[in-house]
N, C-alpha and C positions, 0 to 999 in steps of 0.2 A: 079181196078179189079174185076167183080162181083164174087158172091161168092153164095152157096147154106148154108141156116142156118137149121140147122135142131133141130128143137127142142123135148126133150123127157125124161123121167123120168125115176126112178129104177123098179117104179111100172108098168110100160106102158105093157103091153101084147102085144100090135102090133105093139112098135118101134123096135125091130131087124126084123122086115119083112121089114115096111119101111124103117129101115135103108139100108138095100141090095139095094134096089131100087135107093136110094137116092145117094149111092156111084155110081152107074153104072151109073145112068144120070150127073153126076158130072164128071163121067171119061169121059162119050161119048162126053161130051160138053167141057172137058179142064176146069172145073170150080174150084174153092177152095170148099171143105166143112169144113164146122165148125158145130160141135157138142154143144149145149148147155142144160144144163140141168135145169127143167125148176124150180125147188126145188129152185134156188137163184134167181129167178125174181118174180116180183111184180105177187101177186096170178092174176088167171084170164085172165091174157093177150093173151095167148096160149093156147088151146087145145093141147093133144099130141098123135101119135105125131104128127108135125108138120113141113112145108120144105118153107122157102122163098128164094127167091132170091133176093137179092143185089145188085142194080148195084153201077158203081162209085159214085154216089151223094148220095147212101146211100138211095135213093127210095126202097120200098120192095112191094114185091106183094108176097102173100101165099097161100098156098094149107093147110086147115087148119083142123083136126081132121083126121081120119084114114079112108080110103078107101080101095078097094082092090088094089093088087099090079100093074095090068096092067093098072086099070085107075088111079091111083096115076103117073105113067110109062107119060100118055099121057098128065095129064096136068102139070106136069114137063116140059116136053118137049116143052109143050105150053109157058109157062111160061120163060124158058130159052131162047126160038125162040124169044116171043116180047120185049125184055131187049135190048133196043138201048143201044151202048159201045159208 
């Protein structure tokens, strides 16, 4: 099953707005949403907020860092649409 993985942190000012958009996209495309706190990951792997679509093979395609909500929405729709199931 493909899923959206949302990387955030408690100190991220933009994460709440991004999380709303990511939640909407996950619901729209009926994909699982998983949130991960980057403070528990190796340093420097992801900017926050970041979101990745992960396909059944474990391949990730990501939007890294914060962009405005509408651009994030467009980019996520492209990612979700391009992943082959």
